[in-house]
C-alpha positions as CSV (number, residue, x, y, z in Angstrom):
1,M,264.7,56.4,176.2
2,R,267.6,54.0,176.6
3,I,270.8,55.6,175.3
4,I,274.3,54.1,175.3
5,H,277.2,56.5,174.8
6,T,280.7,55.2,174.0
7,V,284.1,56.9,174.3
8,P,287.6,55.3,174.4
9,A,288.6,56.6,177.9
10,V,287.5,58.8,180.8
11,S,290.0,60.1,183.3
12,N,290.0,61.7,186.7
13,E,291.2,65.0,185.2
14,A,287.7,65.7,183.8
15,S,288.8,67.8,180.8
16,G,288.0,67.5,177.2
17,P,285.7,64.6,176.4
18,S,286.2,63.2,179.9
19,Y,284.3,66.3,181.0
20,S,281.9,67.0,178.1
21,V,280.8,63.4,177.5
22,T,280.2,62.5,181.1
23,R,278.5,65.8,181.8
24,L,276.2,65.3,178.8
25,C,275.3,61.8,180.1
26,A,274.5,63.2,183.5
27,S,272.4,66.0,182.1
28,L,270.4,63.5,180.0
29,I,269.8,61.5,183.2
30,E,268.5,64.6,184.8
31,R,265.9,64.7,182.0
32,R,264.9,61.2,183.2
33,Q,266.6,59.3,180.4
34,D,268.2,55.8,180.9
35,V,271.8,56.5,180.0
36,S,275.0,54.4,180.1
37,L,278.5,55.4,179.2
38,A,280.7,52.6,178.0
39,T,284.5,53.1,178.1
40,L,287.8,51.3,178.7
41,D,289.1,50.8,182.2
42,W,292.2,53.0,181.6
43,P,293.4,55.3,182.8
44,P,292.3,54.0,186.3
45,M,289.9,56.2,188.1
46,S,289.6,56.6,191.9
47,S,285.9,57.1,191.5
48,H,283.4,57.3,188.7
49,P,279.7,58.2,188.1
50,P,277.2,55.3,188.5
51,F,276.3,55.4,184.8
52,L,279.9,54.6,183.7
53,K,280.5,51.1,182.6
54,T,284.2,50.1,182.1
55,F,285.7,47.2,180.1
56,R,289.1,45.6,180.2
57,L,291.6,45.8,177.4
58,G,292.1,42.7,175.4
59,L,295.1,41.5,173.4
60,G,296.7,43.8,170.9
61,P,298.3,47.3,170.7
62,R,297.1,49.5,173.5
63,R,296.7,52.4,171.1
64,L,293.9,50.5,169.4
65,G,292.0,49.8,172.6
66,R,290.8,46.4,171.6
67,S,288.1,45.1,174.1
68,P,286.1,42.0,173.2
69,A,284.2,42.5,176.5
70,M,282.9,45.9,175.4
71,K,281.9,44.6,172.0
72,H,280.1,41.6,173.5
73,W,278.2,43.8,176.0
74,L,277.1,46.2,173.2
75,R,276.0,43.3,171.1
76,F,274.0,41.9,174.0
77,Q,272.3,45.2,174.6
78,A,271.2,45.3,171.0
79,I,270.0,41.7,170.8
80,S,268.0,42.1,174.0
81,H,266.5,45.4,172.8
82,Q,267.9,47.3,175.7
83,V,269.1,50.3,173.7
84,D,267.2,52.8,171.6
85,I,270.2,55.0,170.5
86,L,273.9,54.3,170.2
87,H,276.0,57.5,170.4
88,N,279.7,57.3,169.9
89,H,282.3,60.0,170.6
90,S,285.6,60.4,168.8
91,L,287.2,58.0,166.3
92,W,290.4,55.9,165.7
93,M,290.1,53.3,168.4
94,M,288.2,50.0,168.6
95,P,285.6,51.4,171.1
96,N,284.7,53.9,168.3
97,V,284.3,51.0,165.9
98,Y,282.3,48.5,167.9
99,P,279.1,50.6,168.2
100,G,279.0,51.1,164.4
101,Q,279.3,47.4,163.8
102,V,276.6,46.6,166.3
103,A,274.3,49.3,165.0
104,A,274.6,48.1,161.4
105,K,274.0,44.4,162.3
106,Y,271.0,45.0,164.7
107,N,269.5,48.1,163.1
108,V,270.0,50.5,166.1
109,P,270.0,54.2,165.4
110,Y,273.6,55.4,165.4
111,V,274.9,58.9,166.2
112,V,278.6,59.9,166.0
113,S,280.3,62.9,167.5
114,P,283.7,63.2,165.7
115,R,285.2,65.4,168.4
116,G,287.7,67.1,166.1
117,T,288.9,63.9,164.4
118,F,287.7,65.2,161.0
119,T,289.7,68.4,160.9
120,E,292.2,68.8,158.0
121,Y,295.0,68.9,160.6
122,A,293.9,65.7,162.3
123,M,293.4,63.8,159.1
124,A,296.8,64.9,157.7
125,T,298.7,63.8,160.8
126,G,299.2,60.4,162.4
127,S,300.9,57.1,161.9
128,R,300.9,54.6,159.1
129,V,298.6,52.5,161.2
130,K,296.1,55.3,161.2
131,Q,296.3,55.5,157.4
132,A,295.4,51.9,157.1
133,F,292.9,51.9,159.9
134,W,290.6,54.5,158.1
135,P,289.7,52.6,154.9
136,L,289.9,49.1,156.4
137,V,288.2,49.5,159.8
138,Q,287.0,53.0,160.8
139,R,285.4,54.2,157.6
140,P,283.2,51.0,157.2
141,A,282.0,51.4,160.8
142,L,280.6,54.8,159.9
143,N,278.2,53.4,157.2
144,A,275.5,52.9,159.9
145,V,275.6,56.5,161.0
146,C,272.1,58.0,160.8
147,L,273.2,61.4,162.2
148,F,276.5,63.2,163.0
149,H,276.8,65.6,165.9
150,A,279.1,68.6,165.4
151,T,280.0,71.0,168.2
152,A,280.4,73.9,165.9
153,E,279.7,75.1,162.3
154,S,283.3,74.4,161.4
155,E,283.0,70.8,162.4
156,Y,279.8,70.5,160.3
157,L,281.9,71.7,157.3
158,D,284.6,69.1,158.2
159,I,281.9,66.3,158.1
160,R,280.7,67.5,154.7
161,R,284.3,67.8,153.4
162,M,284.8,64.1,154.3
163,G,282.0,63.3,152.0
164,F,279.3,62.3,154.5
165,K,275.7,63.2,153.5
166,Q,273.8,62.2,156.7
167,P,272.0,64.9,158.7
168,V,274.2,66.8,161.2
169,A,273.1,68.2,164.5
170,V,275.1,71.3,165.4
171,I,275.1,71.5,169.2
172,P,277.9,73.0,171.3
173,N,279.4,71.4,174.3
174,G,278.0,72.7,177.6
175,I,279.9,74.3,180.5
176,D,279.3,74.6,184.2
177,V,279.7,78.3,185.3
178,P,281.5,78.3,188.7
179,T,280.0,80.6,191.4
180,H,282.7,80.4,194.0
181,L,285.7,82.1,192.2
182,S,287.3,85.3,193.1
183,K,290.5,86.8,191.5
184,R,293.6,86.9,193.7
185,T,295.8,89.9,193.7
186,A,299.2,89.6,192.0
187,N,302.2,91.8,191.2
188,L,302.0,91.0,187.5
189,R,299.0,90.7,185.2
190,T,298.7,87.3,183.6
191,L,298.2,86.1,180.0
192,L,297.2,82.4,180.4
193,F,297.6,79.5,178.1
194,L,295.9,76.3,179.5
195,G,295.8,73.1,177.5
196,R,297.8,70.2,176.2
197,I,301.4,71.0,175.4
198,H,301.0,69.7,171.8
199,P,302.1,71.0,168.4
200,N,298.5,71.6,167.4
201,K,298.1,74.3,170.1
202,G,300.3,76.9,168.5
203,L,302.8,77.5,171.3
204,E,305.7,77.8,168.8
205,M,303.8,80.8,167.5
206,L,302.8,82.2,170.8
207,L,306.4,82.2,172.3
208,P,307.9,84.4,169.5
209,A,304.9,86.7,169.7
210,W,305.4,87.1,173.4
211,G,309.1,87.8,172.7
212,A,308.1,90.7,170.4
213,V,306.0,92.4,173.1
214,Q,307.5,91.5,176.4
215,D,309.7,94.6,176.7
216,K,306.7,96.9,176.1
217,F,304.5,95.2,178.7
218,S,306.7,94.6,181.6
219,D,303.7,94.4,184.0
220,W,302.5,91.2,182.2
221,Q,303.6,87.6,182.5
222,L,302.9,84.6,180.3
223,R,301.8,81.5,182.2
224,I,301.7,78.2,180.3
225,V,299.7,75.4,182.0
226,G,299.1,71.9,180.8
227,P,300.4,68.3,180.5
228,D,303.3,67.4,178.3
229,E,302.5,65.4,175.2
230,D,305.3,63.3,173.7
231,G,308.1,65.5,175.0
232,Y,306.9,68.7,173.3
233,L,307.1,70.6,176.6
234,S,310.9,70.3,176.6
235,Q,311.0,71.6,173.0
236,M,309.0,74.7,174.1
237,K,311.3,75.3,177.1
238,V,314.3,75.2,174.8
239,L,312.6,77.6,172.4
240,A,311.8,80.0,175.2
241,N,315.4,79.9,176.3
242,D,316.7,80.4,172.7
243,L,314.4,83.5,172.4
244,S,315.6,84.9,175.7
245,L,312.0,85.2,176.9
246,Q,311.2,86.9,180.2
247,R,308.4,86.3,182.7
248,V,307.3,83.0,181.1
249,K,306.3,80.3,183.5
250,F,305.6,76.7,182.6
251,S,303.4,75.4,185.4
252,G,302.5,71.8,184.5
253,P,298.9,70.5,184.5
254,L,296.3,71.8,186.9
255,Y,293.0,70.1,187.7
256,G,289.8,70.7,189.5
257,D,289.6,73.8,191.7
258,K,293.3,74.7,191.0
259,K,292.5,74.8,187.2
260,W,289.5,77.0,187.8
261,Q,291.5,79.4,190.0
262,A,294.1,79.7,187.3
263,Y,291.4,80.9,184.9
264,A,290.0,83.3,187.5
265,D,293.5,84.8,188.4
266,A,294.4,85.4,184.7
267,D,293.6,88.7,183.1
268,L,293.5,87.2,179.6
269,F,293.3,83.7,178.2
270,I,294.9,82.7,174.9
271,L,294.5,79.7,172.6
272,P,296.5,80.1,169.3
273,S,295.6,76.6,168.0
274,Y,295.9,75.5,164.4
275,S,292.8,73.4,164.7
276,E,290.1,72.8,167.3
277,N,286.6,71.3,166.9
278,F,285.4,73.3,169.9
279,G,288.1,74.4,172.3
280,M,286.7,73.5,175.8
281,A,289.4,75.7,177.5
282,V,287.9,78.8,175.8
283,A,284.4,78.0,177.3
284,E,286.1,77.4,180.7
285,S,287.9,80.7,180.6
286,L,284.8,82.6,179.7
287,A,282.8,80.8,182.4
288,A,285.4,81.9,184.9
289,G,285.0,85.5,183.8
290,T,288.2,85.8,181.8
291,P,288.2,87.2,178.3
292,A,289.9,85.2,175.6
293,I,292.2,85.6,172.5
294,V,291.5,82.7,170.2
295,S,292.8,81.9,166.7
296,K,290.5,81.1,163.8
297,G,291.6,77.5,164.1
298,A,288.8,77.3,166.8
299,P,285.1,78.1,166.2
300,W,284.8,81.1,168.5
301,E,283.6,83.9,166.2
302,G,281.0,84.9,168.9
303,L,283.8,86.4,171.0
304,K,283.4,89.5,168.8
305,S,279.6,89.8,168.9
306,W,279.6,89.3,172.7
307,S,282.5,91.6,173.3
308,A,284.2,88.8,175.2
309,G,287.5,88.6,173.4
310,W,289.3,88.5,170.1
311,W,289.1,86.0,167.2
312,I,292.2,86.4,165.1
313,D,294.0,84.9,162.1
314,I,296.5,82.0,162.7
315,G,300.1,83.1,162.7
316,V,302.8,85.0,164.7
317,D,302.1,88.4,163.1
318,P,298.4,88.4,164.0
319,L,299.3,87.3,167.5
320,I,301.8,90.2,167.9
321,A,299.3,92.7,166.6
322,C,296.6,91.4,168.9
323,L,298.9,91.4,172.0
324,E,300.0,94.9,171.2
325,D,296.4,96.0,171.5
326,T,295.0,93.8,174.2
327,L,297.8,94.0,176.8
328,S,297.3,97.8,176.8
329,H,293.7,97.5,178.0
330,S,292.9,98.4,181.5
331,Q,291.9,95.8,184.1
332,E,288.4,97.3,184.3
333,T,288.0,96.9,180.5
334,L,289.1,93.3,180.5
335,Q,287.0,92.5,183.6
336,A,283.9,93.9,181.8
337,M,284.6,91.7,178.8
338,G,285.0,88.7,181.1
339,K,281.6,89.4,182.5
340,N,280.2,89.5,179.0
341,G,281.7,86.1,178.3
342,Q,280.3,84.7,181.5
343,Q,276.8,85.8,180.5
344,W,277.2,84.3,177.1
345,M,278.1,80.9,178.7
346,I,275.1,81.1,181.0
347,K,272.7,81.9,178.2
348,E,273.8,79.6,175.4
349,F,276.0,76.9,176.8
350,S,274.2,75.6,179.9
351,W,274.1,71.9,180.2
352,N,270.3,72.0,180.6
353,E,270.0,73.6,177.2
354,V,272.6,71.2,175.6
355,A,270.8,68.2,177.0
356,R,267.5,69.5,175.8
357,K,268.8,69.8,172.2
358,H,270.3,66.3,172.3
359,Y,267.1,64.8,173.6
360,Q,265.0,66.5,170.9
361,T,267.4,65.3,168.3
362,Y,267.1,61.7,169.6
363,Q,263.3,62.0,169.4
364,W,263.5,63.2,165.8
365,I,265.7,60.2,164.9
366,Q,263.1,57.9,166.3
367,G,260.3,59.6,164.4
368,K,258.7,61.0,167.6
369,A,259.3,64.7,166.8
370,G,259.8,67.1,163.9
371,R,263.3,68.1,162.7
372,P,264.9,70.5,165.2
373,D,266.3,73.8,163.8
374,W,269.8,72.8,164.7
375,V,269.7,69.7,162.5
376,I,271.0,70.3,158.9
377,E,270.0,67.8,156.3
378,G,271.6,67.2,152.9
């Protein structure tokens, strides 16, 4: 099967779609499928997988990612019958529009993974350009979709809320479970936030919640790791200072082995987001053996059934109540919960299993197999 995936950009940092989309492609190739991943050539990469095909930006605003070269290549693949499935990831840039246009014109089966772009939060925020882009450009390019891919039940509901009636395959992202990690000893126990420093992530709730419990749990520290987005990091540092917070460390972004070690060294991971379609950092934390506190803005209800963490309401008060409970747990209790989470990742989130489900879904689209259990019609 010849499958072309498209995504606006892939970076060296290998987080978010840069990790999940490239890892999905690699896993499909391991199943002996012919896979290419088309993307823009920014940000520049020091190295990239052999299946990655990059295209130069054309004229126009960088935020739109216009690339006539990419559109021409996709069109040629369709005309020459060198593609059986087009699978696009994310929305709002021209690389997310071209595959829909090509699929419609040349009758190529078209799959779209919104990757969180349909959440109520995402649809309600953005520039005036985004407001015009949806009805004029992006929405028409989705007319050719024969199937949507959702990473969780909540994203399936977002797709239906947007009015789309096409079948939806609910398949989570996969995760690689590291085998080389060991926890380093430290004077303080660590509550870790790791992700983009962005308003959606709920840090303006987490910091006051930490302030409410910091005196009671003097053996704990809060570590905030991640890249700044649009100057939001400086706002959070000001807030931390205004609240007279203690034992709060802003560490900047970490990648590769340093990122994984941060997960392993933490006693608890926390993600208090307003909205997440998946929350890759949660899967990474659990894979590293660290239990997680996650808001109900992210689809991680299984934390309860697997005894791997806490799934709580969004807000400062729920955070305070949860921290009052969890920070009092012994290291042995939290380590046991971390092991539960790691087993969960191995059982249900392996890339082999995720690739199998995508492959069977593609076969169903082509009429070569029955409808998989994870595909919801109507």
